[in-house]
N, C-alpha and C positions, 0 to 999 in steps of 0.2 A: 503493498501499499502505499510505503515511505517511498518507492521507486516507483510508483505510477504518477507523484505530485508533476515531478519536472516537467513531463509530456504535457501536462495539461497550459501550463506555464510559459514552455518553449516553444510547442509545436504547434501553430495555429489551424489543426484541423484535429478529426477524432482517430485516437490512436488504441481502439479499444482492443486487439492483439498484445499491443503493447504491454499494456496497461494489466491485461490478463496475465501476460508472462512474468512480469515484474510482481505481482501477488503472490504467483507459485514461486518465484526465487527466493522472495521475502518469508516464505516457511521454512524452505529448506533452509535460510539464514539461522533463522529461530532455532529449528530443529540442532544444527551443527553447534551452534553456541550452547544449547543443553545439553551435548554429549549425545543424542539419540541418533545421529548421523557422524562418520568420519567426514574431518575436514576436508581431504582429499576428494570424496564422492561428493560432498556437497558441491565443492567448486567445481566438479566435472558434470556433474548434472546442470547445475546453475549456468555453466559458459555453454554447455551443449544445449541446452534451450534456448539460449539468445542466441548463440550463433545459428540455430536452425531456422528461426524465425527473421533473423537479419537476412541471411542468405535466400531465402524464399522472397523476400524485398526485395532483392539486388539481384536474385535472376531473373525476376520480372523486368527489371529495369534493361538488363542485359538482353533479353528477348525482344524488346521493342523493334518493331519495323518502323523506320525514318528515314527521312533523306541525311539527316545527320545523324553521323555514325559514332560521335566523340560519347554521348551520354551512354551508347551500348557499350565502350570501353571502355568509359570509367565505371559501368557495373559490372562487367568482370574482373577487374582488377580489385574492386574494393570487395567484391563476393570471396574473390578469392582470400582478400587479406582476413575476412571476418571467418572464414573457414580455419585460415591458419588458426587465428586466435583460438577459437572452441577448441581445434586439436591440443592445441597445447597444453589447454586447461584440462583437457580428456585424457590424457596421457599419462598426468601426475597420479593417479592411483597405481600406476605399473612402475613410474618413473621414482616415485616419492618424492615429498613436497620437498626436501633437503635438497635433491638433486638440481640444482641451478643451471646445469648446463644444457638441457632440453628447453627450461621456459627461458632462457636468454638466446638462444638459436630461433626459438619460435617469435621474438619480439624484434630481431633483427627482417625477419622474412614480412612480419607483420608493419614494420614501419617500411621497407621498402615496397612494398606492393599498394599500402597505400598513400604514399608520395604521388606513386604514380598514377593512383587512383585519381586523386585530387586534383592531378596537373591536368587531365583530361576533362575535370567537372565541368558544366557550364556556369557562368557565372562566377568564376574565377576572378578577381582584382589584383590586381599588382600594383599597391602601390609604389611610391617615388622612393627614392633611398634614404633621402632623407627624411621620411616619415617614415621607414625603416628604423633607421637612425633611435629618432624621436621614441617611436614604442619601445625600443631596448633600454633605454635609459629609462621609461616611466615604467619599465617591468621589472628592473634588476633589483629593487630595493624589495618589493613584496615576492619577488622571486625568492631570493636569497631569507627571506623571512618563511617561507614554505619548506626550504630545505631545512631551516634551523628545526621546523616543526616536524619535521621527517624526520631529521637526526634522533630529536629527542625522543620520538614514540619509536623507532625502530629497538627492539632489542640490544642491548649492549652483549648479549651473551650469546655466543654461536655465531656471529658475524664479525670477522677481521675488521677495524679501524678502516682500511682502505675502501672496502666493499662498501663498509656500512656508510661511508661519506661518498662514494659517488652514487650509491642509491639515492641517499638523500638530496643531493644536488640535482640527479633525474629527475628524481618527483618534483623537488621545485620547482625545476625549469617547463615540465611537462604540464603541472598545475597551473600554473604562470599563464602557459600558452591556452592553455583551455578555457581559463578566466578572460582570455581578450577574445577567443572567441565568439564565446557566450555574450560578452557585457561590449564587444566593440561595436563599430559603425554600422555594420551589417549584422548584429547580435541574432536577426530574428529570419535573416538569410537559411537557403538550404544550404550553400554552401559552408557556412559560418558552423551552422550546427552538424554537418558531414566531419569538418575538420575538429570542432571538439570534440565528437564522437572517436575519431581516432586518437587523438590527444588523451582521452579518459581511457581508451582499451590498453594502449600501451602504457600508459601510467600503472595498470591495473596488471600488467604481466610483471610488470616491473617490482611491483610488491610482492607478486609471488615468486621471483628470484631471490629477491631480498630476506622475505619472512622467512624462520625458522621452520625445522619440522617438530613431530612429535617430541617431549609433552607437551610443547607448547605449540603446537599445532594450527590451535582455534585462534590463534592470532593472523595466520593467512587468508580465514574468512575477511578480513576487510579488504581483500584486492575482489571480492564478489561485486560490490556495487558498482566500482567505474569501470568493472571489464562488462559486467551485462550492460548497463545504462549506456557506455560509450556503443558496444556493438548495435543495436538498436536504435540510438541515434544516429549512427552512421547510415543505416537502412534508410531510416526518417527524411533526412537532411539528405542524401544522394534523390531521392525519388521527389521533392521537392524543388532542389535545383534543376531536376531535369524539365519539371513542369513550368515552371516561370520563375528564372533565374535573375529578371528585373524587377522584382515583386515589393520591395521593402525599401524603405527610405534609411539613407544612413544615418542615422541618429544613434551614438554611444552613451551608454550607460556609465558612468563615472563612479559608483558607488561601491558596485560589485569587487573592483579590483583594488579598492583601498581598504572595505571594510572585509572580506572574507578572509583576506591572507592574514589580518591581525587577531581575525578571532581565532582562526585555528591553532594562531602562534600562542594565544592565549591559553587555549584550552592542552595544546600540547605542554606548556609550561606548567599550568596546574596539575597537571595527570604527572609530569615528570617530578614535579617537588613532592606531591602526595605520596610519591612512591618512596620517598626518603631519597633520594638520589642528587647529589647535588650537583651542581652546572660543571661540565669539564674544558679544558680549555679549546674543545673543536670547538663547543656551542659558544663561547666566547668570539671567539675570532670569525664565527658566523655571523655573530650578532653585530659587532662590529665591522663586518665587510659590507652589510646592509646599511649604515649611516653614509655613506660618499655616495651612491647613486639617487637617494632620497634628498638629499641636501643639492646634488645636480638637476632633479627632476623640479624642485621649487624653483630654482635659480633659473632653470629654463621656462620653466611658467609664467611667472613674473616679469621676465623678459619677452615672451611673446607676445604675453596679455597687455605691456606696455606699449608694444611696437604698434599693436590690433588699435588701441585706444589712439595713439598718434596717427595711425592712418585714418583713422574713423574721422576723427577730426579735422584732417587734412583732406577730405575725400571730397569732392565738387558731385552735387547731384546729377547724375545723367539727364538729358535732355534739355537743360538749362545752363545758360551763359551767366555767371555771377561776375560782377563788377566790385572787386576790391580797395575800398577806399580806405585810406591813411587818416586815422584820426589827428585832431589838432589837440596838443599839448594842453590836459586836464577838460579832453572832452571823448565821450563816448563818439564812436563813426556812426555820421547819419542824424546827429542828434543837433539844434540848435545853443546855443552858449544859453545854459540855466540861469534865470535874474539871480543877483546875487541874495535877495531875501529866504530864496528857498534851496541855497547850495548846501548840498551837504559837506562841501570842504572836499571831492574827490579830487586827487592830484594826477597828475599824469602816471606815475605808478597805477592808479585805480585804472585809467584807458588803458595801460596796456595789460594789467594784471590777467586777465583772460588768455591770454595767448595766443598765437596766430592762429590755430585753429579751432579756438574756444567758439561756440557761438552763444547767443542771448535774445532771447526776445520775448519779454514779460506780459505784454497783454496784447490783445489785437487792436487796440487804438495807439497802441506805440508807433512812434517816428522814426524808431532805431531799425530801418530800412537796409543799412550797409553792412550786418553782422549774418549773410547766407540763411536771411531768413526764407523759410518754405511752407507752404500751409502744413496743416497737423492733418494728418491722414485719416481722412473720416468725419473730420469735425468741420472743413472749411473756415477755420479762423488762421490767421497764420501764427506759426509758432515753429520752436525747432523738434520737434517729436520725432520727424522724419530724421535729422540726424541723430538724435539721441536712440533710433533704433537703428539705425548705421552704425555706431559705436558698440554698442551689443551684439548686434551681428558679426564685427569682425571678432569681438572676443570667442563669441560661441565658433568661429572658426578654425579657432586651435584647436589640435588634437586632445587636449587636457587640459577644458577651459576653467579661468579660476578670476576672479574676482566680485566685484559687487555694484550694484546701486543705489543710492542714495536721494531719496526724492526727498528738499527742503520745502518747507512752505512756514510764511510767515504772517502770523496774526496780528493785529491790531494798527491795520491800516485803513480798516476800510469806511473809515468815516473820510477819507481824504479824496482828493481827486486820482485821477491816473497820471499826471504826472509828477505829483508826490510818491505817490506810491513806485512808481518806477525809481527814482531818486533812492529811497528806504532798501529796494531790490537793489540796485548798484552798489550802494555802500556795502551790503551784506555779501555780494560778489565778490567784493574788494577783502572784505574779512575773512571769505571763504579762501580764498587764493593765497592766502598768509597761512595756514593750518594744513592744506594738502599737497601731494606730492606735484612735483612739477610736471611728469606725465600722464596725471591725472584728467579727465574732461570736464570742463563747467559748460553746460549749454542750457538754455530756458527749456521750459514745460509748461509750467503754466504760469496767469497772471502774479501771482502772488507767492512766486517761489523760482528755485530754479532746481537741476538736478547734476550730480557728482558722479561720473562713472571713473572708479580706479579700479586696477590691478592688484589691491591688496586682496590676501582673503577675507574668510567672513570676521574672523576674530579682531583683525587689524582694522578692517571696516568698520565694525564697529565701535572702537574705540576712536577713528576719525570722525563720528557722527557724535560723542561725546564732546572731542575737541571744538566743532562743528558748533554745538550749543554754547558750548562755553563762549568760543570767538562772538557769536552772533546775538550773546544775551544782553550787554552793555547797550545802555537808552544808546537813540539814534537824534541828530542833532538836526528838526524838521522848521523850518518856518520862526526861527528865534527860541524854539521849546525844544524840551527831551523827550522825545518818543519811544516809552517802553514796548519792545516788539518781543510776542511768545513765537516759539519755532518748536515744530513737530516734524519728525524725519522718519520717514519709511524706507526699510534696508531691505533688499533681498538679493541672494547670492546669484550670479551668470555660473551656471553649471549645468551645461547641457541642453536646458532648457530656449524656447524662442524667445526672440526680442521681446516679443508681445505679452509673453507668457510674463515676461522678469518685471516688462513696466506694470502689468497689471500689480504682480506679486508687492513691488515696492509701494505701490499707490494703494491697495488693501493696509499695508502693513503703515501707513501715513495716516491712513481714516482712523487707526486704531490708537494710533499715538496721539491723535485729537479727542477723540473719545475718554480717554484715560488721563486727560487733562491738561495736554499741551509740555512742552517741554520737556520732552525726554525723547529719546529713539527705540522704534519699535521694530523688531524683527520677525520675518514672515514665515509663517509654517502654516501647515494646509487646516491645523485645528482653527487657526486664527482665522483664515478663510472662509471655513464653517460658520465661526460665529459672528463675522461680519456680513457673511451671506443673510444667517436668520435676523440680524440685525437689521439689514435692508427691509428684510421682508415685513419685521414688525413695523417700523417704520413706514412704511407703504398701507399696511393693512389697517393701523391701529385708527387713525383719523376717519370718522364718521361710523365708529363700533357702536358708540352708541343710540345713534339714530338708526342703525340697521338692525337694531336688538340684539345686538350678541355678547352683550356680558351677561352674567348671572352670580348669584350668590350659592352659596353653600356655609352649613350652619357647621361648627362645631361645639358639642355640650360643654359646660362649667362643672364638674361634680364639686360637691361638698367630700372632702377625705373622712372626715368623722361617720358620716351615714351613707355614702355612694349615695345620696340625692342629688339630684340638676339643680341650678341655682342659676343656672343662665348659659347664652350660648355667646358665642365668638362668629361673627358674619365676616367670611372670603371672600373677596371678588375672583371670581374667573371669566377668560374670555374665551368663550365658546368661538373661535374663529372657522369658519369654514374652508380655510386654505391651509391655516398654521395648524387646526386641530386646537385644541386645550393650552391657554396661558395660564401660568402662574402669576401672582403678583413680584414673585423676585424678579422675574423677567419683563414683566409689564410695567410697574412704577419708573423704573431707569428714563423707559424709553419715552413712557407718558411725561416725566418731568422736561427729557430734551424736549420734546415736541409741545412743550406749554398747554397738557392737554390733561394735566392731573386732579387739579382742579374740578373740572367736568367729571374726571371718574369720580372723583371721589363723593360728589356732590349726589352724584346717580347712585353711590353705594350708599350716602345718609336716607336718604329718600325711601330708597328702596328695603333698608333695615327698619326704619321705623314705621312704615306699611306693615313688615312681618311683623313687629313688635306689638303693633296696634291689635291685629290679630289673634295672637299668643294671649295676651290681656286680658283676654275673655273669659270668665270663670273664675277659678279659685289660685289658680297660676299667677304668682307674682315671680315673674322671672325677669333679669333683665339681657341687654343685647349688649356687646361690644364691639364698637367700629373702629377702626385704625385709620388715623390720619397723620398727614406727612405735617411736617414743620412749617413748612413752607406755603400749607393751605390755614395752617391754623392759627400764623401770625397774620392773615390777612387783616384789617379794621375791623368787617365789619361779619367776622365768622361767627360771632357769640349769636348778635342779632338773625343771622341766616337759618342758625341751628333753631332758634326759639322759632322761630315759624312753622318750621319742618315739623318741630314737635306740635307745635299747636293746632296744625292741617290734621294731624293724625290721633288728635287726643291721647297722645302717650305722658304719662306722666314723668318728667325728667330725671327722676329718681332712677329710672329703669334703663336710661342710657349710659353707658358709659366709652367715653371716648379715651383713645387709648395713643399715647406718642412714643414714640421709640427711643430710648434714652441715649444712645450716641449719639444722636441729631440735637439732641436739645443743647447741647455746651454752645453752636454756633450762636444760636438768638436765643440766650438764657433770660435775658430780663422782661422780653417780649413773651417766649413763650409761658413765663410766671404770671403775667398779667392776664393772659386768654385762658390758662389754665383756672385762675381767680374768677375770672368773669363765670366761666362755665359751672364754676361752682356755686357761685351767687345765684346762679340760675337753677340751682337744685341737681345738675348734671354729675355722675359721678366721674371721676378721671385716674388713669391708669397710668403708668409707666413702665412701658414695654422695653423686653430685650437687657436687663439690668443687669451689669457685669459683676458689681460688688467690688470694683474698686476703690481708690483712694479719694479720687474725683468724681466718683457716683456717688459715693458716699460724701462727698462735702457738699454736692449740690442739691444732694436729697432731702435737705432739710430744707432748703429755699422753694422745692417743687411743691405746691398744693393738692395733691393726690390721695386717692383713697385706696388705691390697689398699686401692687407691685409685684411686677410680674419677673420669675425668673425660670432662667432655664435648668435642666436635668446636669449639666457639667457644675452648680453650687450643691445639688442634691447628692449626687454619687462621692466616693472616696475618690481624694486627690492625690496627683501620681505623684509627691514628695513625703505620700505617706500619714498627712494629718490630715485633721477630721474635716470634715464637711464644711463649708462655710456658709452653709444654710443656717444653723446655729446663729452666725453671727445676725445675718441679715431678718431674721425672726426678732431678735432683739431689738433691731435697730427698729426694726417696723411698730412692737410693742409701742416702743416707747415714744415713735411719733404717729401713734393711733392708724397704722396704715396695714392692711391685711395682703395676706402673701398669695400670690398664685403660683403655683409650680406648672410649669407649659412642659409641651413635647415629651409627656411622659411616654415610653414605648414598650416598657415591660415592668411588671408585677414590682421588681425590685426597684427600680426607680418611684412607683408607687408607695411602697411600703416606707421608702426611704424619705420622701416627701411628709408622709403623715408623721413620722420619728420628728422630723426634724421640726415640726411645727407649725408646716403650709395647711392653711384652712381650707383653702381649694386647690384642684387640680385640673388639669387638663392637657390631653394627648391621646395617641392612639391605644394606649392600653385601657383609658377608659371608653371612650367615645369618637368613632371615626367622623370626618365633618361628612355631610350628607345635605342632601336636599330637603328644603321646607319639610315638604310632608314626610319625608322619614323621620326628620327629628322631631316631627308631632306626634309619631308613633313611638318613636322612645321615650317622650315624656309622657304617654299614657301609661306607662309601665308603671310609671309614679305617680300616682293620684294625689299623692298629698306634698308634692313639689310646691314649695313656697317658702320665700325667702325676700 
């Protein structure tokens, strides 16, 4: 089953026979690992099954009739190679696992036949010598890492040191070559699959030759997965290459070549140290030998990326003639002399700070027409989006792309005209040029910011983003005044993704930085994109939700912990969106606050809750209803009067309503909150403080707040991690002295309920007592307690 998974990932077609064979081989592997079958028999049966299926596939390719004899010749040679590999493994029960000579001979025959077959396979690409040299440098370090892993995993007993070292180096080279085939630019092509299968097959045979015989013969079972998997991939890849050799776009996957060798090396090191063996001299030398290729690889990547950025910056757009104008000292090219009263003091260095190849266009109304400005793709507005995409595409052309895009957005210039905003952006670009590398590209992308394309890796790019925040933070002099500007920076890596995708990712990260409060750098990841897409959907659907009747309330009963009788309920908002499903307040309220809709939602909740409370007040029940209110709405001047009008409209006694406010938000406007809570209490409405944290500041401001109920979470009820007694005793004592009753909320187990009862909490609320439900279900719950009256 484990062997069947790669076919679903690597092979873009149904591979049922291969999957079935892989399951059978997996069963044989398990049987050999628990000593139900001898290892040599398991290897012979597994290899025979793989070679039989692969040989049938390749024989069909060899017997095809067509005008081109090349695929048939490749099929014959590869079929012979697969059969030779299978025969090599099948003769092991006769020759013995410890006899390496037959396996080495078989490996050489398989390598020769496979090489000849790959040479005749359609779709075979021959990169230039410089590209091959670059791939060699890129692969040397990880290959030595795999060789070190092989050295640590190969058993030291029974193998001479030279044989063990040669086997480790061979396995490292074959493993890295297979990774390059499966993760290279044409990794999903049939030729790449076939080449990777050949390398895996030869690697499996090398393992058979290197691993010892009994009593440690089970170690030879490690050769089964690459051997069988490789033979099957040879057959599938050859058939795909013969059918459609040019069907795959050349897109490389960089992470397997870096992550997988490191993961294998870490696993091998752990097993080696876990067995009680210390590193020897050879392992240390192999580890040191991997360092120079890695350093050379990073230097070549940085050099290639810098060159690509410079070329993109100087690249002239196709089909257009550009006139390069020389800027007068102290002026941007193509712009008139700014008036003295709005000048930002941009000197000649600022005019030339962007470099010969840098471009800038901050706004569609800008007069800066001499900076290679082009229409932004798909928008129709002037800008340098196309130049930015050119730079990103140039980085992507490097064999192992590395670099980052930083989108910088400036906030605080909304109240000024276009000219003033241009001056602020010009000064910001001048400051940015002082902290970025000379080869980095600065280009315009939006009307209120700019973009930086850097050759640095992601970590260094993030450090560059923090330096940009510091450089852009000081105030700007504008019309004789100092203007404070906030900065949001979105960062996206350039690692094989298309230019448009990189730009989109950086824009999503920039939007996230804005949402989280600005003056920060946000790094793109896939989870971030999911969050932002969800946020955009919420922002699109929430306006009009009240008018469309999509809001709903559920009610969670509050219980007296002494006798289990319900005393009230809390109204909880739910948005039943037909597009997004049910949205909870934790996700809904922040969006409503940003859209300035929180007042509309909260007054709808108050109106609906008071109407429901009026229905429940009929008869002998004296239940109260708790409603959550944000401090933003509570501090409005007419909150008390409007609430009194709602109570009067439904004939609800004020003491039956409890208005809850969250404790963490109270400190921001404490004096106004105190005044509004006092006004509610004078009206007869009860007040509650939610999310109480029992910190020093919370206890200090508790004396000032005119509240009737204090709601605490389960973290105050249970034992503390430091072994100290629960804080609920302290909170209850403070509540008794202030005349405040304690409500333990979010109780989800009987242990928490008992802890709250022992701690002195009068009321409890949570799933362990009663779950939130619709009004009808809660009414039925109340009917079970006819004497409910508080």
